[in-house]
N, C-alpha and C positions, 0 to 999 in steps of 0.2 A: 931715179936721179932727182935730186932736190932742185927746185927752181929758185934762183937767186932773186931776192926782192930787196928793194931799197928800204922800205918801211912797211908797217902793217897796213897803211891805207891803200897800198897797191896790191895787197894780197886778196884775191877774190875767192880762193879756195885753199884747202889743205890736202895733202896726200897722206892717207892712212896706210898703216902697215898691212899688206895682204896676208890673209890667213894661210895661203898656200901658193906654191909656184906653178903648179900644173892645173889644167882645166878640170881634170877628173877629181883632184883633191878639193878644188874650189866648190864643185857641185856636192861633194861629200860633206864639206863643212856647212853648206847651205841646208842640206837635209838634216844634219845633226842639230843645227841651230833651230830649224823649224820644229823638230821633235821636242827639243827642250822648251821652246817658247810655248808650244801647245800644251805640254805637261804643266808648265807654270800657270798658264791661263786657266786650265782645267782645275788644278789643285787649289789655287788661290780663289778662283771664282766659286768653287764649292764651299770653301770656308766662309767667304763673305755671305753667300746665300744662306748657308746653314745657320750662321750666327744671327743674321738679320731676320730670318723666318722662325727660328726656334726660340720661343719666349723663355724657355728654361735655361737658355744660354746667355740671357741678358745679365751677365755678371761682369765685374771688372776684368777678370782674366780673359774672357772671350771678347770683350769690347776692345781690349788692347790687341788681341790676336787679329781681330778684324782690321784694325789700323795697320798692323804689320803686313797683312795680306795686301792691303792697298799700296803700301810702299814697294812690296815685291813686284806687283803688277807694273807699277811705274818704272821700277828698275829695268825690268825686261823690255818694256816698250821704249825705253830710252836708248838702250845699247844694241839690242838684237836686230831690229828691222833694218838699220843702216848696214850692219855687217852682212846680213842676208842679201840685201840689195847689191852690195859690192861684189859678193861672191858669185851671185847669179849672173850679173852683167859684166863681170871681169873688169871692174873699175876700182880706183882707189880714192876718187874725189869725194870731198865733202865741202860744201860751201862755207864761207867765212861765218855767215850768220847761222848756218846749220851747226857748225862746230861750237859757236858760242851758246846756242840753245842746248846742245847736248851736254856741254860742261855744266850749265846751270841746272838742268833737270837731273843729271847724274849726281851732282853734289847735293841737290835738294832731297832726293829720295834716299841717298846713302846716309846723310846726316839725320834725316827724320827717322830712318830705320834704326840707327844706332841709339838715338834718344828714346825711341819707343821700346827697344829691347832693355834699356836701362829702367824705364818705368815698369816694364813687366817684371823685372827682377825685384823692384820695390814691392810690387803686388804680392809676389811669392813670399818675400821676407815678412811683410805684415801678416799675411794669411797664416804663416807657420809660427812665427816668433811672437806675434802680438795679436792672436786671434780675437781677443775680447774687444780690441779697438778697431777691428777690420771695418765694421760698418761706419765708424766715425771718420777714419782716415781715408777710406776709399769709397765714399758716397758717390752718387751719380754726378753731382756737380764737380767734386774733386777730380774724378776720372776725366770728365770733359775738359777741365782746365789743364790737366797734365798732358792729355793728348794734343790739345791746342798748342800748348807750350812746345811740345816736341815738333809739331809741324811748323810752327812759327820760327823756332830755332833753326830748323833745316832750311827754311826759306831765306832768312837773313844771312845765314852762313854761305849759302849758294850765291846770293846776290852780291855780297861783298867780294868773294873770291872771283866771281865771273867778271864783275865790273873792273876790278883791279887788274886782272890778268889781261883782259882785252884792251886795256888802256896803255899797255906797254908797247913800245915800238919793236917790231920784229924785223930782223935783218939777216937771220941765219938760214934763209930758205923757208920752205913751207912743208917739208916732209916730217911726219910724226912717226916715231918708232912704236906705234901702238895701233890696235884695230879700232879704237875709239878715241875721241878727244879727251885728254886728261891734262890737268894743269902742269904737272912736272914736265911733260913732253913739250908743252907750249913754251914754258919758261926757258927751255934749252934753245929756243929760237930767238930769244930776246937779246938785244945788244945794249940794253940800258941798265944802269945801276939801280933803277927804280924797282928791279925785281927783288931787291932787298925788302921792299915794302910788302911784297907778296910772301916772301919768306917769313916776315914778321907775323903776317896773318896765319900762315901755316903753323908757326910755332904756337900762336895763341890757341888755334883750333886743336893742336896736338895736346896742349896742356888741359884743355877742356875735356877732350876724349880720355886722357889719362885719368882725370878726376872721376869720370864715369866708370872707367875700368876699375879703379880702386874701390869705388862704391859697390860695383858688382861683386868683386872678389870678397870684400868684407861681408856683404850680405850673404853670400853662399857659405862662408865660414860659419856664420851664425846659424844659417839654415841647417847645415850638416850637423852642427853641434846639437841643435834642437831635435833633429831626426833621430840621432843616436840615443837620445833619452827616452824615445818612445818604446815602451816595453814589448809590444807585439810586432812580429815581423810583418803581419798584414797591414798594420798601421804605417810602418816604415815604407812598405811598398806603395801604399796609396799616396803618400807624400812625395816619394821619389818619382812617381808616375807623372806628377804635375811639374816637377822641377827639372828633370833630366831633359825633356824636349827643349825647354828654354836654353839650358846650358849647351845642348847640342847645336842650337841655332847660333848662339853667341860666339862659341869658340872658333868654328871655321871662318865665319864672316869677319870677326875681329882680327884673328891671327893672320889671315891672308891679306886683308886690307892694310893692316899696319906694316907687315913685312914688305909688301909691295912698295910702299911709299917711304919707308925708313931703312931699307936694306943698304948695306955698304955698296958704293959704286964699284968696288973691286969684283963683286960677284954678279953685277948687273949684266943682263944680256937680253936681246929682243925676245928670244924664245922663253926665257924665265918670266919676263915682264908680261908677255902674252898669256902664259899659263896662269899666273897669279890673277890677272885681270878677269880671265874667263871664270876662274873659281869663285871670286867674290861678287862679280857683277852679273854673272849668268847662272852658274850652277847653284849658288846659295839661294837666290829667290825661287828657283825651280824646286829645290829639295825641301825648303822650309815647311810647306804645308804637309808633305808626306812624313817628315820627321815628327811633326807635332801630332798628326792624326794617328800615327802608329802607336803612340803611348797614351792617348786620351780616349777613353771608352765613350764618354759623353759626346765628344765631337764625332767619333765614328758612327755612333747611333743616329745623331742628327743628320749626318750626310746620307746615311742609308735611308732614313725616313724621307729625306728630300728626293732622293733618286726614286724610291718606291712611289711617292706621290706623283712624280713627273711621269713615270711609266703608266700609272693608272689613268692619268688625264689623257694620255696619248694612245 
């Protein structure tokens, strides 16, 4: 049941959507989330360690992959621990400040990940379509600037949306129809016309994301055209092996995130919203390192070397 509140200043906490109704299913969800988070920590941690320790991996592609692994770790640490806590202790509460912090970090890591995926696409485009200019366009300084721009864009996007959302008066209760704090769910509790301001910010962010999507789509059209001109099948396979993992990471993350926020209200339901949120906020960060490592021989070799060295030391 929602608790009626007169305004946002009197709200001390929000009520999140429970993952299950029975105690047995709650404990099952706790175990599943624990396994997923451990897999994400292991996979992304190995990528970060392998790229940091393997000098032959100090290239733009692996530098951006390291940044992607950092965003995935942040994603998991923002969403999963609170869901696990609520499932284990059979509670729905999240504090007002905790909800604001979760919204900020959720948007921060999600936006940064999307922009880093866009930069990774640019890296593949230059590598395949403009190989003679690769060293000039993607030098170490240029890579650092692009990564910094991605993180900074994520930070300011999250700051603007969080500050604007939590400045709105809330008078429609404090129950959120989601297992984590999300802006669309909080806006449903607002009783002010000022939420049009937030909708304007969302529209601006959507246009920016759509621009990145158009860039990614255009880049891959050019990439596939260049690949088809390669005479040998071995050469085509080598190029595809570096592009397909990136495409496999972009597609589910982008499709589920966009559909979750832009789907028609007529097909919206708590179970569908919950499933989509789990897919792009929990499953995607956990699967990304395995998707990339399965198709990249250099990364697999570096991870194996890292594991072998660790076993020898112990």
